[in-house]
C-alpha positions, -999 to 999 in steps of 0.1 A, spaced: 909 -197 536 874 -195 530 848 -190 559 813 -189 569 806 -160 593 780 -168 616 767 -137 641 759 -146 679 747 -123 704 752 -132 741 731 -114 769 738 -115 803 722 -97 834 744 -106 864 780 -105 876 784 -144 872 765 -142 840 788 -114 828 819 -136 835 804 -166 818 792 -148 787 827 -134 782 841 -172 786 816 -184 759 826 -156 737 862 -163 740 858 -202 734 833 -193 706 861 -171 686 888 -200 693 866 -228 680 863 -209 646 900 -211 642 910 -246 662 877 -268 658 864 -256 624 883 -232 606 855 -228 578 833 -213 604 842 -180 621 820 -165 648 811 -128 652 801 -121 686 783 -92 702 782 -96 740 755 -76 759 756 -71 797 733 -54 822 748 -19 829 755 -29 865 777 -57 857 799 -50 832 833 -62 843 845 -77 809 837 -45 788 805 -55 768 782 -35 756 760 -20 787 722 -19 784 692 -12 805 665 -29 790 670 -63 776 639 -63 754 652 -33 736 685 -54 732 664 -81 715 644 -60 694 675 -48 677 693 -82 671 665 -106 668 666 -105 631 701 -97 625 719 -126 639 720 -167 636 719 -174 672 714 -158 707 727 -172 738 710 -157 770 729 -162 805 701 -164 829 666 -182 833 641 -196 808 617 -173 822 634 -142 818 639 -152 782 602 -162 776 593 -127 788 618 -107 768 612 -127 737 573 -121 737 560 -113 703 591 -116 686 595 -152 673 575 -157 642 585 -190 623 611 -217 627 627 -213 595 632 -176 603 637 -173 639 675 -173 652 686 -206 673 682 -196 710 702 -211 739 697 -205 776 725 -211 800 722 -205 837 746 -181 855 766 -208 872 772 -227 837 754 -259 849 728 -262 821 729 -252 784 694 -254 771 681 -255 737 654 -229 739 640 -220 705 647 -232 671 662 -262 679 668 -277 642 667 -253 615 680 -224 637 706 -245 649 700 -241 686 705 -279 694 739 -283 676 752 -248 695 734 -262 726 759 -292 723 788 -270 715 784 -248 746 780 -277 769 813 -293 757 831 -258 761 821 -249 795 814 -285 811 776 -279 813 749 -303 809 731 -300 773 693 -300 776 676 -307 742 639 -314 742 629 -317 706 607 -348 705 625 -363 673 658 -359 689 647 -374 723 633 -403 707 659 -407 679 633 -406 653 636 -393 615 628 -355 618 618 -338 581 628 -304 592 665 -318 605 666 -341 572 661 -308 550 686 -289 570 714 -316 567 708 -324 529 703 -285 518 665 -290 509 639 -261 511 608 -270 533 580 -257 515 555 -265 539 564 -261 577 528 -272 589 532 -303 568 567 -312 582 552 -309 620 526 -335 607 551 -357 595 572 -355 626 542 -363 647 531 -391 627 568 -405 631 566 -406 666 534 -422 664 549 -451 647 539 -440 607 564 -445 581 571 -422 555 576 -428 519 605 -408 501 606 -401 462 635 -382 449 650 -370 417 684 -374 432 695 -401 457 686 -416 490 709 -430 512 703 -447 546 670 -431 556 661 -446 586 625 -447 603 608 -446 568 588 -470 548 598 -483 514 591 -458 484 564 -480 470 545 -486 501 507 -475 508 518 -448 534 496 -418 539 527 -395 543 552 -389 514 581 -369 508 589 -357 473 625 -342 467 630 -326 435 619 -296 409 590 -311 389 558 -297 397 539 -321 376 553 -349 392 546 -334 425 509 -330 416 506 -365 405 520 -377 440 497 -354 457 469 -369 439 479 -402 453 492 -390 489 471 -364 509 499 -359 531 525 -348 508 558 -325 517 576 -310 490 615 -302 496 631 -283 471 669 -291 465 690 -260 472 714 -266 443 727 -232 436 751 -206 447 750 -168 439 784 -151 436 782 -112 444 798 -80 443 790 -48 454 801 -12 461 805 -1 498 776 5 517 754 -6 489 715 1 503 701 -30 518 669 -28 498 685 -18 465 706 -49 468 676 -72 476 658 -60 448 685 -64 421 688 -100 436 654 -110 431 650 -93 399 680 -110 385 668 -145 394 632 -137 381 649 -127 350 667 -162 348 637 -181 357 653 -193 389 633 -198 423 651 -181 452 643 -212 472 666 -231 453 699 -209 464 718 -223 490 746 -201 495 761 -166 488 795 -162 480 818 -132 477 853 -117 488 865 -115 522 869 -78 521 830 -76 516 826 -94 552 810 -65 570 788 -52 540 754 -52 556 733 -55 521 750 -88 518 747 -99 555 713 -89 554 703 -105 523 717 -138 535 700 -136 567 667 -127 553 666 -158 527 685 -183 551 716 -189 529 751 -197 540 774 -168 536 810 -175 524 839 -151 521 872 -159 498 904 -144 499 915 -129 464 942 -159 464 916 -184 465 893 -166 437 925 -163 417 930 -200 416 894 -209 405 898 -224 367 878 -211 341 867 -183 315 855 -152 333 843 -117 323 876 -98 336 876 -62 351 905 -39 355 890 -17 378 877 -46 400 911 -62 399 928 -28 415 903 -27 442 899 -62 452 933 -79 438 910 -104 417 896 -97 381 863 -110 389 843 -117 420 813 -127 415 817 -155 388 848 -169 404 832 -171 438 800 -186 426 821 -214 406 847 -220 436 829 -249 449 801 -258 424 803 -277 388 787 -254 366 780 -216 359 747 -213 348 745 -173 348 772 -153 339 783 -119 353 756 -92 354 763 -58 365 739 -28 374 738 -1 402 773 -10 414 763 -48 420 775 -78 403 758 -111 401 766 -149 389 750 -183 396 766 -216 397 751 -251 401 761 -279 426 753 -309 401 762 -337 421 739 -335 452 733 -364 473 706 -370 500 719 -385 533 701 -389 565 718 -408 593 
């Protein structure tokens, strides 16, 4: 079965925290098989060296642990206090679209607190999940969630849209909280968007969802406060030699996208075969560009229908004649870039043609 792999780091500082971190790790690993088989968690559990009863990775400096993992994982769970998290994180957080989601859980397991990157980093959702697992009270302070209002960044995350201007997204979120409406214009479909004004209203706040820069410019001329959201309608299928250099892999990906006049901001997912799930270059690229990374078994790839560029060598190694094209097309409708191969890296691009915009 195919799956999305998410790396979660747990950090504890006391004996009680060590036990709780172990329980949360176990629950997360089990949830990937029982509750949501399409999502698997890869956990790294760190505990202060004096309190390591459950065989985690011992440390002396929590700050050094954070420096090593901050940009390499999707989520971080602190078992401790918010104050401790603030002091250790000082200077590491840079942007809500890049930072990992961070959750703080007290050592007694009474509260789970969404601490950083609640929407785009997924901390709010993870907070709710952890609270349900351990019987804690979830604490979420994001203003739009508390007021149950329309949130531009959550709207974008749910509907696979790239936010081109985080500052404008913040301005619009604030406007919604103050009672303003937002007009939305899309080249796709808008379904059930609450707390927004009609598209033809005279609102000062306007969202454009699409790819036409000329249309965007006309909207901006009329509406000073315009947020451009780019549909993330593409998926890249890849293959590579074992231990491919991280920088080489990224350079090849960007070069090939540029050669095909594809904006990397349109890419939603990175697909490959499951034997590559621990390939550093693939995981690093997906993390840097905020791509969902999905892995497929050879049997699943063989079942994809189409005319693919086969390789006997690839089939001997992986069990399937083509990884990049098959994995790109497995959930998409149209293959738009055929297999390219260079420097031990294969690359193909497919498009999700039937995307819809839904906000509840």
